[in-house]
C-alpha positions as CSV (number, residue, x, y, z in Angstrom):
1,M,10.6,-57.7,-14.0
2,A,7.7,-58.4,-11.7
3,E,9.2,-61.1,-9.5
4,S,8.9,-59.8,-5.9
5,D,11.4,-62.3,-4.4
6,L,14.2,-60.7,-6.4
7,F,14.2,-57.7,-4.2
8,F,15.3,-59.5,-1.1
9,R,17.8,-61.4,-3.2
10,L,19.3,-58.1,-4.2
11,A,19.4,-56.9,-0.6
12,A,21.1,-60.1,0.4
13,G,23.7,-59.8,-2.3
14,R,24.5,-56.3,-1.2
15,E,25.0,-57.5,2.4
16,I,27.2,-60.4,1.3
17,L,29.4,-58.1,-0.8
18,G,29.6,-55.5,2.0
19,R,30.4,-58.1,4.7
20,H,32.5,-60.4,2.5
21,G,30.5,-63.2,3.8
22,L,27.0,-64.5,4.7
23,P,25.3,-62.7,7.6
24,G,23.8,-65.9,9.0
25,T,20.9,-64.2,10.8
26,N,17.7,-62.4,9.7
27,L,19.1,-58.9,9.2
28,F,16.0,-57.6,7.4
29,S,13.3,-58.1,10.0
30,F,12.5,-56.4,13.3
31,T,10.4,-59.4,14.4
32,Y,13.2,-62.0,14.6
33,P,16.5,-60.2,13.9
34,D,18.6,-63.0,15.5
35,Y,16.8,-65.9,13.9
36,P,19.2,-68.1,11.7
37,D,18.9,-67.4,8.0
38,L,20.1,-70.3,5.9
39,D,21.1,-68.7,2.6
40,T,21.4,-71.4,0.0
41,A,21.4,-69.1,-3.0
42,W,24.2,-66.7,-2.1
43,L,25.9,-67.0,-5.5
44,F,22.7,-66.1,-7.3
45,E,22.3,-63.1,-5.0
46,V,25.8,-61.8,-5.5
47,G,25.5,-62.2,-9.3
48,S,22.1,-60.4,-9.2
49,I,23.3,-57.3,-7.3
50,V,26.4,-57.1,-9.6
51,L,24.2,-57.2,-12.7
52,H,21.8,-54.7,-11.1
53,R,24.7,-52.3,-10.4
54,L,25.9,-52.7,-14.0
55,G,22.6,-52.3,-15.8
56,G,19.6,-52.1,-13.5
57,F,16.6,-54.4,-13.9
58,P,17.0,-54.6,-17.7
59,S,20.3,-56.5,-17.2
60,L,18.6,-58.9,-14.9
61,V,15.8,-59.5,-17.4
62,L,18.3,-60.2,-20.1
63,A,20.3,-62.5,-17.9
64,K,17.1,-64.4,-16.9
65,T,16.4,-64.8,-20.6
66,V,19.8,-66.2,-21.3
67,V,19.5,-68.8,-18.6
68,V,16.0,-69.9,-19.8
69,L,17.2,-70.1,-23.4
70,A,20.2,-72.1,-22.3
71,A,17.9,-74.6,-20.5
72,F,15.7,-75.0,-23.5
73,G,18.8,-75.2,-25.7
74,V,20.2,-78.1,-23.8
75,A,16.7,-79.7,-23.8
76,Y,16.5,-79.3,-27.6
77,W,20.0,-80.8,-27.9
78,L,18.9,-83.7,-25.8
79,C,15.8,-84.2,-27.9
80,R,17.8,-84.4,-31.1
81,A,20.5,-86.6,-29.5
82,R,17.7,-89.1,-28.6
83,G,16.5,-89.2,-32.2
84,A,13.6,-86.7,-32.1
85,G,12.9,-84.7,-35.2
86,A,13.3,-80.9,-35.4
87,L,9.6,-80.2,-35.6
88,A,8.7,-82.6,-32.9
89,S,11.4,-81.2,-30.6
90,V,10.2,-77.6,-31.1
91,A,6.6,-78.7,-30.5
92,A,7.4,-80.6,-27.4
93,L,9.5,-77.8,-25.9
94,A,7.0,-75.1,-26.9
95,A,4.3,-77.1,-25.0
96,A,6.6,-77.5,-22.0
97,G,7.4,-73.7,-22.1
98,F,3.7,-72.9,-22.1
99,A,3.0,-75.3,-19.3
100,G,5.7,-73.9,-17.1
101,H,6.0,-70.3,-18.3
102,E,5.0,-68.8,-14.9
103,R,8.2,-70.1,-13.4
104,F,10.5,-68.3,-15.9
105,V,11.1,-65.4,-13.6
106,E,14.2,-63.8,-12.0
107,R,14.7,-66.4,-9.2
108,P,17.5,-68.9,-8.5
109,H,15.3,-71.9,-9.5
110,L,16.1,-71.1,-13.1
111,F,19.5,-72.6,-12.6
112,S,17.8,-75.8,-11.3
113,L,15.9,-76.0,-14.6
114,L,19.2,-75.7,-16.5
115,G,20.9,-78.1,-14.1
116,E,18.1,-80.7,-14.4
117,V,18.3,-80.9,-18.2
118,A,22.1,-81.0,-18.0
119,I,21.9,-83.9,-15.6
120,L,19.5,-85.7,-18.0
121,F,22.1,-85.2,-20.8
122,A,24.8,-86.5,-18.5
123,I,22.7,-89.6,-17.6
124,D,22.5,-90.5,-21.3
125,T,26.3,-90.1,-21.5
126,L,27.1,-92.2,-18.4
127,A,24.6,-94.8,-19.5
128,G,25.8,-94.9,-23.1
129,E,27.9,-97.5,-24.9
130,P,30.8,-96.9,-24.9
131,P,30.7,-94.7,-21.8
132,R,32.9,-91.7,-20.9
133,P,32.6,-92.0,-17.1
134,A,35.7,-90.2,-15.9
135,R,35.1,-87.0,-17.9
136,A,31.3,-87.0,-17.6
137,G,31.2,-87.9,-13.9
138,G,33.8,-85.2,-13.0
139,L,31.9,-82.6,-15.0
140,V,28.7,-83.5,-13.3
141,I,30.2,-83.2,-9.8
142,A,31.9,-79.9,-10.6
143,A,28.6,-78.5,-12.0
144,V,26.7,-79.7,-8.9
145,V,29.1,-77.7,-6.7
146,V,28.2,-74.5,-8.6
147,W,24.5,-75.4,-8.7
148,A,24.5,-76.0,-4.9
149,N,25.6,-72.4,-4.3
150,L,23.0,-71.0,-6.7
151,H,19.8,-72.8,-5.5
152,A,18.7,-75.4,-3.0
153,G,17.0,-77.3,-5.8
154,V,20.3,-79.0,-6.2
155,F,18.9,-81.9,-4.2
156,V,17.3,-83.2,-7.4
157,A,20.7,-83.8,-9.0
158,P,21.6,-86.9,-6.9
159,M,17.9,-87.9,-6.9
160,L,17.9,-88.0,-10.8
161,L,21.2,-89.8,-11.0
162,W,20.1,-92.4,-8.4
163,L,16.8,-93.0,-10.2
164,A,18.7,-93.4,-13.4
165,A,21.0,-95.9,-11.7
166,V,18.0,-97.8,-10.5
167,G,16.5,-97.7,-14.0
168,A,19.8,-98.9,-15.6
169,G,19.8,-101.8,-13.0
170,A,16.2,-102.6,-14.1
171,E,17.5,-102.9,-17.6
172,H,20.1,-105.4,-16.4
173,R,23.0,-103.1,-17.3
174,G,25.3,-103.3,-14.4
175,G,28.1,-101.1,-15.7
176,P,26.0,-98.0,-16.4
177,A,24.1,-98.6,-13.2
178,A,27.3,-98.6,-11.1
179,R,28.6,-95.5,-12.9
180,L,25.4,-93.6,-12.3
181,A,25.2,-94.7,-8.7
182,V,28.8,-93.6,-8.0
183,T,28.1,-90.2,-9.7
184,A,24.9,-89.9,-7.6
185,V,27.0,-90.3,-4.4
186,G,29.5,-87.8,-5.6
187,A,26.7,-85.4,-6.5
188,A,25.2,-85.8,-3.0
189,A,28.5,-84.9,-1.5
190,A,29.0,-81.9,-3.9
191,A,25.5,-80.6,-2.9
192,L,27.0,-80.0,0.6
193,A,29.9,-77.9,-0.7
194,T,28.3,-74.6,0.3
195,P,28.6,-72.2,3.2
196,V,25.6,-73.8,4.9
197,G,26.9,-77.3,4.5
198,F,24.5,-79.8,6.1
199,G,22.1,-76.9,6.7
200,I,20.6,-77.6,3.4
201,V,19.0,-80.7,4.9
202,H,17.3,-78.5,7.5
203,Y,16.4,-76.0,4.8
204,L,14.6,-78.6,2.7
205,R,12.9,-80.2,5.7
206,L,11.5,-76.8,6.6
207,H,10.0,-76.5,3.1
208,L,8.2,-79.7,3.7
209,R,6.7,-78.6,7.1
210,L,6.1,-74.8,6.7
211,P,3.5,-75.0,3.8
212,A,1.2,-76.8,6.2
213,L,1.5,-73.9,8.6
214,H,1.6,-71.0,6.2
215,P,-0.1,-71.9,2.8
216,V,1.9,-70.5,-0.1
217,D,0.6,-70.8,-3.6
218,E,3.6,-72.4,-5.2
219,F,3.6,-75.3,-2.7
220,R,0.1,-76.5,-3.5
221,P,-0.7,-79.5,-5.7
222,P,-1.6,-78.8,-9.3
223,S,-5.3,-78.2,-10.0
224,W,-7.5,-78.0,-13.2
225,T,-8.5,-74.5,-12.1
226,S,-5.0,-73.0,-12.0
227,D,-2.7,-75.5,-13.8
228,A,-4.7,-77.0,-16.7
229,P,-1.8,-76.5,-19.2
230,L,0.6,-78.6,-17.0
231,I,-2.0,-81.3,-16.5
232,V,-2.8,-81.5,-20.2
233,F,0.9,-81.6,-21.0
234,A,1.4,-84.5,-18.7
235,L,-1.5,-86.4,-20.1
236,A,-0.4,-85.7,-23.7
237,T,3.1,-86.9,-22.9
238,G,1.7,-90.1,-21.5
239,L,-0.7,-90.7,-24.4
240,A,2.1,-90.0,-27.0
241,M,4.5,-92.4,-25.3
242,T,1.8,-95.1,-25.1
243,A,0.9,-94.6,-28.8
244,A,4.6,-94.8,-29.8
245,A,5.1,-98.0,-27.7
246,L,2.0,-99.8,-28.9
247,G,2.4,-99.1,-32.6
248,G,6.1,-99.7,-33.1
249,R,8.6,-102.5,-32.6
250,R,8.7,-103.8,-29.1
251,R,11.7,-102.5,-27.3
252,P,12.5,-102.9,-23.6
253,P,11.6,-99.7,-21.7
254,R,14.5,-97.3,-21.1
255,W,14.1,-97.0,-17.4
256,H,17.2,-94.9,-16.9
257,R,15.4,-92.2,-18.9
258,L,11.9,-92.7,-17.6
259,L,12.5,-92.9,-13.8
260,P,14.2,-89.5,-13.4
261,V,11.3,-87.8,-15.2
262,A,8.9,-89.8,-13.1
263,G,10.6,-88.6,-10.0
264,L,10.2,-85.0,-11.1
265,G,6.6,-85.8,-11.9
266,F,6.1,-87.0,-8.4
267,L,7.5,-83.8,-7.0
268,A,5.3,-81.7,-9.3
269,A,2.2,-83.7,-8.2
270,R,2.9,-82.7,-4.7
271,S,4.0,-79.1,-5.3
272,V,3.3,-77.1,-8.4
273,R,6.6,-75.3,-8.0
274,F,8.2,-78.3,-9.7
275,G,5.7,-78.2,-12.6
276,A,8.1,-76.4,-15.0
277,D,10.9,-78.8,-14.0
278,F,8.8,-81.8,-14.9
279,A,7.6,-80.3,-18.1
280,L,11.1,-79.4,-19.4
281,A,12.5,-82.8,-18.3
282,A,9.5,-84.7,-20.0
283,A,9.8,-82.7,-23.2
284,P,12.5,-85.0,-24.7
285,L,10.3,-88.1,-24.0
286,L,7.3,-86.3,-25.7
287,A,9.5,-85.2,-28.7
288,V,10.8,-88.8,-29.3
289,A,7.2,-90.2,-29.0
290,L,5.8,-87.6,-31.4
291,T,8.6,-88.4,-33.9
292,A,7.8,-92.1,-33.8
293,V,4.1,-91.6,-34.2
294,G,4.6,-89.1,-37.0
295,R,6.9,-91.3,-39.0
296,R,4.5,-94.3,-38.5
297,L,1.6,-92.2,-39.8
298,R,3.9,-91.0,-42.7
299,L,3.1,-87.4,-42.0
300,V,4.6,-85.0,-44.5
301,A,6.5,-83.1,-41.8
302,F,8.5,-86.2,-41.1
303,S,9.5,-87.1,-44.6
304,T,13.1,-86.6,-45.7
305,R,12.1,-84.0,-48.3
306,F,10.3,-81.8,-45.9
307,P,12.5,-78.9,-44.7
308,A,11.9,-79.7,-41.1
309,R,14.9,-77.8,-39.7
310,A,14.0,-74.6,-41.5
311,V,10.4,-74.8,-40.6
312,A,11.2,-75.6,-37.0
313,T,13.6,-72.7,-36.8
314,S,11.0,-70.4,-38.3
315,L,8.4,-71.6,-35.8
316,L,10.9,-71.2,-32.9
317,V,11.7,-67.6,-33.9
318,G,8.0,-66.9,-34.4
319,L,7.2,-68.2,-30.9
320,L,9.9,-66.2,-29.2
321,A,9.0,-63.0,-31.2
322,G,5.4,-63.5,-30.3
323,A,6.1,-64.1,-26.7
324,T,8.2,-60.9,-26.6
325,F,6.1,-58.5,-28.6
326,V,2.5,-59.5,-28.5
327,P,2.0,-58.9,-24.8
328,R,3.7,-55.5,-25.2
329,L,1.5,-54.5,-28.2
330,A,-1.6,-55.7,-26.3
331,G,-0.5,-53.5,-23.3
332,T,-0.6,-56.5,-20.9
333,V,3.1,-55.9,-19.9
334,P,5.2,-52.7,-20.0
335,A,7.0,-52.0,-23.2
336,D,10.5,-51.8,-21.6
337,L,12.6,-54.4,-19.9
338,G,12.8,-52.7,-16.5
339,L,10.8,-52.9,-13.4
340,D,7.0,-53.6,-13.7
341,A,5.7,-51.6,-10.8
342,R,2.0,-52.1,-11.4
343,E,1.6,-54.5,-8.5
344,L,3.5,-52.3,-6.1
345,P,1.7,-50.0,-3.7
346,L,3.9,-47.1,-4.6
347,R,1.5,-44.3,-3.5
348,A,0.9,-46.0,-0.2
349,L,4.7,-46.3,0.3
350,A,5.2,-42.7,-0.5
351,F,2.5,-41.9,2.1
352,V,4.3,-44.1,4.7
353,D,7.6,-42.5,4.0
354,Q,6.2,-38.9,4.0
355,H,4.7,-39.5,7.5
356,G,7.6,-41.5,9.0
357,L,5.7,-44.8,9.4
358,R,8.3,-47.3,8.3
359,D,9.6,-48.1,11.9
360,R,7.8,-51.1,13.4
361,M,5.5,-51.3,10.4
362,Y,3.4,-54.5,9.7
363,N,3.6,-55.5,6.1
364,D,2.2,-58.4,4.1
365,F,4.3,-61.4,3.2
366,E,3.9,-60.6,-0.5
367,I,5.6,-57.1,-0.4
368,G,8.1,-57.7,2.3
369,A,10.9,-58.3,-0.2
370,Y,10.2,-55.0,-2.0
371,L,10.3,-53.1,1.3
372,I,13.8,-54.6,2.0
373,F,15.2,-53.4,-1.3
374,D,13.4,-50.3,-2.5
375,P,14.8,-49.6,-6.0
376,V,13.2,-46.1,-6.0
377,N,14.3,-44.8,-2.6
378,G,17.4,-47.0,-2.1
379,Y,18.1,-49.4,0.8
380,P,15.9,-48.3,3.8
381,Q,17.3,-48.3,7.3
382,H,14.1,-49.8,8.5
383,R,13.4,-53.5,8.9
384,V,10.3,-55.3,7.8
385,F,7.7,-57.4,9.7
386,V,8.0,-60.4,7.4
387,D,9.3,-61.2,3.9
388,P,9.3,-64.3,1.6
389,R,12.4,-66.0,3.1
390,L,10.4,-68.8,4.7
391,P,13.2,-70.4,6.7
392,A,14.3,-67.0,8.1
393,Y,11.3,-67.0,10.5
394,P,10.2,-69.5,13.2
395,E,7.1,-71.7,13.0
396,E,5.1,-69.4,15.3
397,M,5.3,-66.6,12.8
398,H,4.2,-68.9,9.9
399,R,1.4,-70.4,12.1
400,L,0.1,-66.9,12.8
401,L,0.2,-65.8,9.1
402,G,-1.2,-69.1,8.0
403,R,-4.4,-68.9,10.1
404,A,-7.6,-67.7,8.5
405,D,-9.7,-67.6,11.7
406,V,-7.8,-64.9,13.7
407,S,-10.1,-62.7,15.8
408,R,-9.4,-59.0,16.2
409,D,-8.4,-59.5,19.8
410,E,-5.9,-62.2,18.9
411,W,-4.5,-60.1,16.1
412,A,-4.2,-57.1,18.4
413,A,-2.3,-59.2,20.9
414,A,0.1,-60.4,18.2
415,M,0.8,-56.9,17.0
416,D,1.4,-55.8,20.6
417,R,3.8,-58.7,21.1
418,Y,5.8,-57.7,18.0
419,G,5.6,-54.0,18.8
420,V,3.9,-53.0,15.6
421,E,2.9,-49.3,15.4
422,S,1.8,-49.0,11.8
423,A,0.6,-51.3,9.0
424,L,0.7,-51.3,5.2
425,L,-1.6,-53.9,3.5
426,A,-1.6,-54.6,-0.2
427,Y,-4.1,-56.6,-2.3
428,A,-6.8,-55.2,0.0
429,G,-9.6,-56.6,-2.1
430,I,-8.7,-60.2,-1.3
431,N,-6.6,-59.8,1.8
432,R,-8.5,-61.1,4.8
433,R,-6.1,-59.4,7.2
434,V,-7.5,-56.0,6.3
435,A,-10.5,-56.9,8.4
436,W,-8.5,-57.7,11.5
437,W,-7.6,-54.2,12.6
438,D,-9.8,-53.0,15.4
439,P,-10.8,-49.3,14.8
440,E,-10.8,-48.7,18.5
441,R,-7.0,-49.5,18.5
442,W,-6.0,-48.7,14.9
443,A,-6.9,-45.7,12.7
444,L,-7.2,-46.1,8.9
445,V,-5.3,-43.2,7.4
446,F,-4.8,-44.2,3.8
447,R,-7.2,-45.9,1.5
448,E,-6.4,-45.8,-2.2
449,G,-6.3,-48.4,-5.0
450,D,-5.6,-51.8,-3.5
451,A,-3.6,-50.5,-0.5
452,R,-4.5,-49.6,3.1
453,V,-2.4,-48.0,5.8
454,F,-3.3,-48.1,9.6
455,V,-1.6,-46.5,12.5
456,R,-1.8,-47.4,16.2
457,R,-3.6,-44.8,18.3
458,L,-0.5,-43.5,19.9
459,P,0.1,-39.9,21.1
460,R,2.7,-39.3,18.4
461,H,0.2,-40.3,15.7
462,L,-2.6,-38.1,16.9
463,P,-1.9,-35.2,14.5
464,L,-1.8,-37.6,11.5
465,I,-5.0,-39.3,12.7
466,A,-6.8,-36.0,13.2
467,A,-5.9,-34.9,9.7
468,R,-6.3,-38.2,7.8
469,E,-8.4,-40.7,9.6
470,I,-11.0,-42.4,7.3
471,P,-14.2,-43.5,9.1
472,A,-14.1,-47.1,7.9
473,T,-13.5,-50.6,9.0
474,F,-13.5,-53.8,6.9
475,A,-15.2,-57.2,6.7
476,F,-14.1,-60.2,4.8
477,S,-15.8,-63.2,3.3
478,L,-14.6,-65.9,0.9
479,E,-17.5,-65.2,-1.4
480,E,-17.2,-61.4,-1.7
481,G,-13.6,-60.7,-0.6
482,T,-13.1,-57.5,1.4
483,A,-16.0,-55.1,2.0
484,T,-15.6,-51.5,3.3
485,V,-17.9,-50.8,6.2
486,P,-18.5,-47.1,7.2
487,L,-18.0,-46.4,10.9
488,V,-21.1,-44.4,11.9
489,A,-20.0,-44.3,15.5
490,R,-16.7,-42.5,16.0
491,P,-14.2,-44.5,17.9
492,F,-13.7,-43.3,21.5
493,A,-10.0,-42.5,21.1
494,S,-10.3,-40.7,17.8
495,P,-9.2,-37.1,17.9
496,V,-11.4,-36.2,14.9
497,P,-14.2,-33.8,15.9
498,E,-17.7,-35.2,15.4
499,C,-18.6,-32.7,12.7
500,Q,-15.5,-33.6,10.6
501,W,-16.1,-37.3,11.3
502,Q,-19.6,-37.0,9.8
503,S,-18.3,-35.0,6.8
504,R,-15.7,-37.7,6.1
505,L,-18.4,-40.4,6.7
506,G,-20.6,-38.7,4.1
507,D,-17.7,-38.6,1.6
508,L,-16.9,-42.3,2.1
509,S,-20.6,-43.3,1.8
510,F,-21.0,-41.3,-1.4
511,E,-17.9,-43.1,-2.8
512,L,-19.4,-46.5,-1.9
513,D,-23.0,-45.8,-2.9
514,G,-22.3,-43.6,-6.0
515,A,-25.3,-41.5,-5.2
516,A,-27.0,-39.3,-2.7
517,S,-28.2,-42.2,-0.6
518,P,-29.9,-41.8,2.8
519,R,-26.8,-42.5,4.7
520,V,-24.9,-39.9,2.7
521,L,-27.5,-37.3,3.4
522,A,-27.7,-38.2,7.0
523,A,-23.9,-37.8,7.5
524,Y,-23.7,-34.5,5.7
525,D,-26.8,-33.2,7.6
526,A,-25.2,-34.2,10.8
527,A,-22.0,-32.4,9.9
528,L,-23.9,-29.2,8.9
529,S,-25.9,-29.2,12.1
530,A,-22.7,-29.0,14.2
531,P,-22.1,-25.7,16.1
532,S,-20.6,-22.9,14.1
533,G,-16.9,-23.1,13.7
534,C,-16.6,-26.9,14.0
535,L,-16.1,-27.3,10.3
536,S,-13.6,-25.1,8.4
537,G,-15.1,-22.4,6.2
538,A,-14.1,-24.2,3.0
539,E,-15.5,-27.5,4.3
540,E,-18.8,-26.0,5.4
541,A,-19.1,-24.2,2.0
542,R,-18.5,-27.5,0.1
543,L,-21.0,-29.5,2.1
544,A,-23.7,-26.8,2.0
545,A,-23.3,-26.3,-1.7
546,W,-23.6,-30.0,-2.4
547,R,-26.5,-30.5,0.0
548,G,-28.3,-27.4,-1.6
549,A,-27.9,-29.0,-5.1
550,V,-29.5,-32.2,-3.8
551,A,-32.4,-30.2,-2.1
552,L,-33.0,-28.3,-5.4
553,A,-33.2,-31.5,-7.4
554,A,-35.7,-32.8,-4.9
555,G,-37.9,-29.7,-5.3
556,E,-37.1,-28.3,-1.9
557,G,-36.7,-24.6,-2.8
558,T,-36.6,-23.2,0.7
559,G,-33.9,-25.7,1.9
560,A,-31.9,-25.2,-1.3
561,L,-31.9,-21.4,-1.0
562,A,-30.8,-21.6,2.7
563,L,-28.0,-24.0,1.9
564,T,-26.7,-22.1,-1.1
565,D,-26.8,-18.9,0.8
566,R,-24.8,-20.7,3.6
567,A,-22.3,-21.9,1.0
568,L,-21.8,-18.5,-0.5
569,A,-21.5,-16.9,3.0
570,H,-18.5,-19.2,3.7
571,G,-16.6,-18.3,0.6
572,D,-18.0,-20.5,-2.1
573,R,-17.6,-18.8,-5.5
574,E,-18.5,-21.6,-7.8
575,V,-20.7,-20.6,-10.7
576,S,-22.8,-23.7,-10.1
577,T,-23.7,-22.5,-6.6
578,F,-24.8,-19.1,-7.9
579,S,-26.9,-20.9,-10.6
580,N,-28.5,-23.2,-8.0
581,R,-29.4,-20.2,-5.9
582,A,-31.0,-18.5,-8.9
583,L,-33.0,-21.6,-9.6
584,A,-34.1,-21.9,-6.0
585,L,-35.4,-18.3,-6.1
586,E,-37.3,-19.1,-9.3
587,M,-38.8,-22.2,-7.6
588,L,-40.0,-20.0,-4.7
589,G,-41.5,-17.4,-7.0
590,R,-39.2,-14.6,-6.0
591,L,-38.7,-13.5,-9.6
592,A,-37.0,-10.1,-9.1
593,E,-34.4,-11.7,-6.9
594,A,-34.0,-14.5,-9.3
595,A,-33.4,-12.1,-12.2
596,A,-30.7,-10.4,-10.1
597,A,-29.1,-13.8,-9.2
598,W,-29.1,-14.8,-12.9
599,G,-27.3,-11.5,-13.7
600,R,-24.5,-12.4,-11.3
601,V,-24.3,-15.8,-12.9
602,A,-23.9,-14.1,-16.3
603,E,-21.1,-11.8,-14.9
604,R,-19.2,-14.8,-13.6
605,S,-19.3,-16.8,-16.9
606,P,-18.4,-14.3,-19.6
607,G,-18.1,-15.7,-23.2
608,T,-19.8,-19.0,-22.3
609,A,-23.0,-20.7,-23.2
610,L,-24.0,-20.3,-19.6
611,E,-23.7,-16.5,-19.8
612,R,-26.1,-16.5,-22.9
613,R,-28.6,-18.7,-21.1
614,A,-28.4,-16.6,-17.9
615,R,-29.1,-13.4,-19.8
616,E,-32.0,-15.0,-21.6
617,R,-33.5,-15.9,-18.2
618,V,-33.0,-12.4,-16.9
619,E,-34.9,-10.9,-19.9
620,R,-37.7,-13.4,-19.5
621,L,-38.0,-12.8,-15.7
622,E,-38.0,-9.0,-16.1
623,R,-40.8,-9.0,-18.6
């Protein structure tokens, strides 16, 4: 389970069960706690928290799998009912699954996938001859009521039925057209049978406007770069249907089947989040076309003697087994069915909790849901800055988060307005907001992996800043992403002493450069030139020992000896430091002292190869 949205769904489900009703406002954020929260998936949320309590995340993964398999099962049933062969059906559905697999996650839209193929099956029933309108229509309306409380994607139900009615009218079949139109009206009314009622209209309208303010990946149009499988699937479906139509007996188009799929195709062309919906709905059209083309070409797989059902079943089992086990054997996903925590900044969160930084903490949109429902530490009593519930925040919030050209002063003013006192940023390598925190106002206190933690320079944070501030700021460019920029000049408000600042600056520069670069040496030299007592004894010993090793490698015997002596005087007892001192003495020609130094090295490394080499050097120097 790696779907971040599920976390806020679990938190919402817990609130609904605890309150015996929908909260109605944004309980989970300190930025807009009184802003209306239109919850159109409450039934999914309640079911999710119940499953989580029963079996944790594995139970949710298994439930997700059941819903996905049910959707594909209904789609396969529809393929076969329309006359598609077993192999063609499996091939078409496998292609649809590959094109839309990124959407098969623990989110309520899975029920829309299931609902859409069920509606397509109902359309065939309502448009059939002889029809069963009373039974089919009633079941459709009842199913839409349940669907409406699971996901706002229920709006496609009346849309599909109405498009099918238009298609039946284009086929000059008045009876089926009327039945479908009446059922579409009933489905539209059923879609309002939720606690939010007509609020779903406002909810859907927000989803049309907000992506223009706050770009979200799943709302963008498909592209070759990111969605080539979906585009290829759509083209393949069109080509197969064209080939089937041109090569066979001329039949009037079945518009009641084509128009609903075209409607989903239109939605998918505008927003990739509908890509899986379109692929699954189009799979029966592709399966029927493949069957017609295969039989016309007299392919063996479509002959009556070919064991198509057995082969199709074997292929299906193989596909499912491969999808389950191959990624696990390859190590691309965890072996178990629980929570995939690889994308979560767990160490940064532990740091935040350890130092009490959760209150008034900025967090990225992407991890806001996890902060609401923390499966490791339980439900936190702290609210988040923002989370993925788009309609739970006003347009001004989305406008701020959607901008790419915010200056540091503008960002600081926004954080002041929201009362933010700390910040946790994830995906730091590609997160432009990492570069918006002015080091004069904010101190970087955690930098590890792909997470960064900043704290406002407030009096209560001074001890933490003094102990943990990292002398860095950040720059961002589209070409290179985020770049770490060492802060040579210490911010005016920083409580870190200058010598410690230079020591940390040298450590950071060495990490960035990977070598003893000029800026590393300059920082360490500045730290070591500070008045006595500025650095702790251990820190002075560490820097002096390292700087002495560098001087020795550069052939600077005098400097190396002075630095190693300084390290030893401050408590360094590393064998490497004693060895460097002995080498420096040899370099300076002070052989008797070098022999004694090598003797101390031998004493400190008994039973090792270094002891043997040290004693050999003693013997050679004493000759």
